[in-house]
Structures are given as structure tokens and as C-alpha cells.
N, C-alpha and C positions, 0 to 999 in steps of 0.2 A: 517544424522543428526549428527552433531558435537556437543559436551557438553563443555561448557567452565566454569571454575571455580569449577568443580568438579574433582574427583580423578576417576581412572579407576574402583575403587572398587564400588564408587556410582552407576555407571551405566555400568555393565558389558558388555564387547563387544563393547563399544562405545569409540571411539577415543577422547582424550582430545584435545582441539583446542583452539589456543589464539587469532584467527581472524587476518585479514590481516594488522591491525594497532598495532597489539600487545596487544590489550586491553582485559580484562577479562568480563566475563558477569554473568549471573545468569540463571537458567533455570525455565521456566514456562510452565507446561503442554507440548505441543507439540511445544513450541516456546522459543528461548533464546535470551536475549538481552544482550547488554552490552555497554562498552565504548570503542568506536573505532573499534567495530567488523565489519566484513564484512555483505553481506546480508544472512540472516538465512531463513529458510523455516518456514512460518507461518501455511500453510496448506498442508495437506495430499493430495495425488493426488485426483482430481475431487472435493474437498471441495470448491475451489476459484471459481470453476465453478457454484456450487450451490449458493455461497453467491452472486456472479454477478447476478445471475437468479434471486434470492430473491430481490435484489434492483431493477432490472427491472420490477419485478411483482408489487412493490410498486409506482413507477412512472418511465416513458421513460426518459432514461439518457443517456449522452455522455460518453465515456471512461473517459475523465478527472474526471465528476462528479461521477463516480464509483469510481475511485481512491481517491478521496476526502472524499467520505462516509466511504469507509472502514477504512482510515487513522483516521477519526473523531471517528468511533466507537472504535478504538483501542487507542484512546488519543495520537495519533502520534508516537506509538511504532512501527508500521509498516505501510508501504505504497507499495502497489503492483506496479511494473514498468509497464509503457505503453506497453513495450515489452511482457508482459504476458497478461495484460488486454485485448488489441486489437486483439490478435488472438484468445482468448477466446471468444470474442463478435463473431468473425468470426465463429468459430466452432458452438455456439450456433445457429446462423442463419442458418449454413447448416444443423444443426439436425433438425430444425425446432421448437425450443425452444424459438428463439426470432426472432424479424423482425425490420428492419429498419423502424422506424416511421416516421422520417423526416431527411431531410439532410440541412445543412447549409455550402456552400462552400463544402469543403471535409471533414466535420464533419457530422458523423452520430449519430442519435440519436435513441436508440434502445428500444425496449418494450418487454415484455414477451408475447408469444402467448398463446392460450388456451392449447396447447400441453406442453408449458413450464410450465403453472400454475398445470397441471395435473402430470408432472414430479416432482416439488416442494412438491406437496403432498404425492407422493409417498415415497418421500425422508425426510419427516417432522422429522422423528426421529434424523437422521443425522444432519437435520439443526438445530434441538434444540440443540443438544452437541455442534456444531461448535458455536452456538449463546452464550451458557453458558461460553465456553472457551475464546471467544473474549469479552465477558462482563467482565469476570475474569482479563484478560490481561490488558483490558482499564482501569480498576479500580486500579489495580496494578501498571502500568506505570503512570497513571494521577496523582496518589498521589505524586509522586517524582518529576513530572515535569508539567508546565503549557501547557496544549494541545494547547491552542491558540498560544503560541510561538512555539512549536513543528511543528505545522500546518505551520506558517508562514515561518520558516526555510524550510521546506520540499518545500513550493511554491516557495522561491527563489532559491533553488537547481534545481528544475524542471524548472524555467523560464531560467535561467542561462544553463542548458543542452540543451533544445530546442534552444535557441538563438546559441549556439556554434556550434551545429550541422546543423543550417541553412545554413552555408556557412561562408565564410572569413568576419570578421568584419573589418570595416573601422577604421581608426584612431579615428575619430569622436564618432562611436557607443562606441568603447573601453573606451573612456573618459568619455561619457554619463553613461555608466554601472559603471564603478570605482568611479565616482562622487555620484552617486545613494546610492551604498553600503557605501561609506564614510560617506554620510550625515546620513544613516540609523545608522550608528555605533556612530556617534556624539550624536544623539537624545538618543540611549539607554544608553550611557555614563552619559546624564543628567538627567535619570530618577533615 
């Protein structure tokens, strides 16, 4: 874990780090956030797995819904990547803690199993600690930024990333995407 915005004396044995874009941030429990920083680690080993399983216990969900749920709980301060969430769902399924409840095309909706619910119960203390930390982080971050705007920005980034990975864009597709972003910028300028 890297700590930005603090001297070595504040966190002995920890390296001071400026993030990939040179921005500085501040430290919140096990999570740091900043302006222009790279992806930091929000959860310790196994914690995200518990958070995802807890979401599945509340209602069957697609990976994208899980990403959005975690992002909303943290007021946009953190959003797990699909590259972390989907393998975690597969692992939960292989362990017998989750099952594919339904499919729509190539999208799978997962639900917690009885074994998964028992596992959550066994780890209730850990989950409560994670929940308190997430609540604290969400409140701290939400005070400074509008969560709805942060969510919308993340949705735009995600949509652009998915679209870019889907293959080469035609000149017409590029034009339409650029027009949509320019139109959004004009609306924001007028607000």
C-alpha cells in the first residue's frame, strides 16, 4: 500500500508515492484517494469477495450491478474494475458460495447459495468492519463531491472503455461518440 500526501515519519516503513499523474491525495483507513492518482487498493485480501457475496445475498446481480452498488456505497470514491469483479464471481461459484441464477445473452446474474449465506454469517464481524470503513469513506468522499456526478463520470469512462475494447471503431461511430461527449459538455456549461 502506498501513502500519498504524508511523510515517511507519518507511516514508518511505507513509501511516499505521488500517483501516476503526479497528484497528491489523503489517507482514509485502508484507502487513499487523491487528485490524479492511480488505482489504489480499497479492500484487503478476501474483503472484496465478502462484499460481493453480501450484495448477492441481498439480491441476485450481474457483475456490472455489483460494480455500481459498491461505487454508490462509496459515493464514487472507488469502483472495482470488471477485471477484478468477474473473476471473483467465478471463484465464488467454484467455491459453492454463489450460483448463476439466470443468463441473458452472455451476461450471468449470480445469487448467493445457502453455503454462501453460511460463510457470510461466519464472517459477520469482518463484514461489519468493512461496512463501517465503507460508510466512513463514502461520507467523507461524498461531502466533497456529488456522488451522482461521480457515478455518471464512471459510467461514461466504463462505456468508453468497453466500446474501445470491442474493436476498431468506424469513422461514423467515432463522430457519434465525440458529438455525444461534446453535447454533454455544452449542457454542463449551461448549468
